[in-house]
N, C-alpha and C positions, 0 to 999 in steps of 0.2 A: 594347761598340760593335760588335765583329765579329759577335756573336750577333744584334744588332738588324739589321745589314745582311744577314746570312744569312736571317733571318726575312722581311725585305722581299723579297729575291730569291726565296725559296721561294713566297711569296704571288703574286708577279708571274708566276712560271713556271706555277703552278697555274692562275691566272686566264687566261693566254694559251693554255693547252691545253684549256680548257673549250669545248664547242661554242657557236657564236654563237647568240644568241637571236633568234627571229623578231620582227620589228616587230609592233606591235599592228595587227590588221586594220582597214582603213578602207573606207568605202563607195565602190563604183565603179559607174559607169554607162557602158556602151559602146553606141553606136548604129551599126549596119551598114546601109548603103543599097546594095543589090546588084541585079543583073539576071541572070537565068538565061543561061548560055552553052551548056548542054546539059541533058538531063533530070536529071543528077546533079551539075552544077557551076554556080557563079555567081561573078561578080567584082563588085567595087565599091570603096567607100570606107568608112572608119570614123572616128568622132570619139569623144572621151572627155569626159565631164562628171563627173570623179571627184574625191573628196577625197584619194585617195592621190597624193602629190606626183609619183611616178614616172609617173603617167598623166594628170596635170592638163593640160588643153588640148592633148593629143596627138591626132594624126590620121595617116592613111596609107591604104594599100590593103589589100584582103582578097581571098583566093581561098577559096571554100567548096566542099567535096566532101561529098556526102551519099549515103545509101542508105536506102531505105524498106523496112521489114519488115512482115510480116503484122499482123494485128490484135493489139492489146495487150489485157491484161486488168487490171481493177481490181476487187477484191472479187468475183471470179468472173464479172463482166459484161464483154463486149467493149467496148473503148473507141475503136476505130478504128485507123488505121495509125500506126506509130511511125517517126519519122525519127531517124537517127543521123548525125552529121556532125562535120567538122573545119573550122575556119577558120584559115588560114595568114595571120596578121596582120603587116603590115610597116609600120614607121615609120622615119624617118631615123636613129634611134639604136638600132635592133635589131628583133627579131621575137619573136612568141610565138604559141602555138597555143591555141585554145579547142576543147574537145571537148564536144559537146552531144547530148542526146537529149530527145525530146518527142513528145507526141501531136498528130496532125493532125486538125483539126476543120473541116469545110466551113462557111463562113459565107455563101455565095452561089453563084451559078451558076459563077463563075470565081475565087472568092476562098476562102481558107482561113486559119486561124490555127494557130500552133504554140505550145504552152505546155510548158515542160520545165525542165531543169537544165543547167548548164554547169560545166566545170572548166577553169581556166587551167593550161596545161602548157608545157613545153619552150621556154623563152625563150633568146634570144641577145642579146649586147650589153647594153644597159641593162636588159633584161628577163630576164637569165639567172637571177635569183633570185626572179622573180615567181610567186606562187601565189595561187589564190583559187577561190571557188565562188559560185554564185548561181542565179538564175532567168532563163529566157529567155521572151520573148514576141515572136512574129514574125507578120507578116501577109504573105501571098503572094497575088499576082494573076497567074493564068496568062494572062489576056488581054493584059496589058502586059509580063509577064515580070519584074515587080518584086518584090523582097523587102525588107522593112524589119524589122530585128530589134533589140530592145533587151535588153541583158544587164545585170541589176542584181544586186549582191551585195557581198561583202567580199573584199578582197585585201590582201596584204602582200608585202614583199620580205625574204627571209631575210637575216640579217646575214652578213658575209664572214668 
């Protein structure tokens, strides 16, 4: 009997010391509706249409900072300017940061689109264990100052 209890305790101790496993990644979709506040910043709101329960039906505010670098290259050919940025995303139950990079392509006299990639980083509150990656598609209108960006990908919340 003592051996059996010792074995059960041993298994429990080992199991509790193992690192927590990450939850299975689920589909996310975040939409950002912003307006330029300067040449390198924008503010606005965000909404989520995500399968990940942590983000389902969530919304809040966003502050974006960017920098544009010289021409990018793909397979030796110049691809246009590259935009690098961070979104500081706020919701009632916490915050998180998205870091993104993408190529800027003019689509009209005052419009452009950005296609690239993003990474979810640095969460607080409910989002402290949030991680994910995916694609970015954004439209920019310099005449109205509006930006609409859709982030689609996969995310998970690491276990505690």
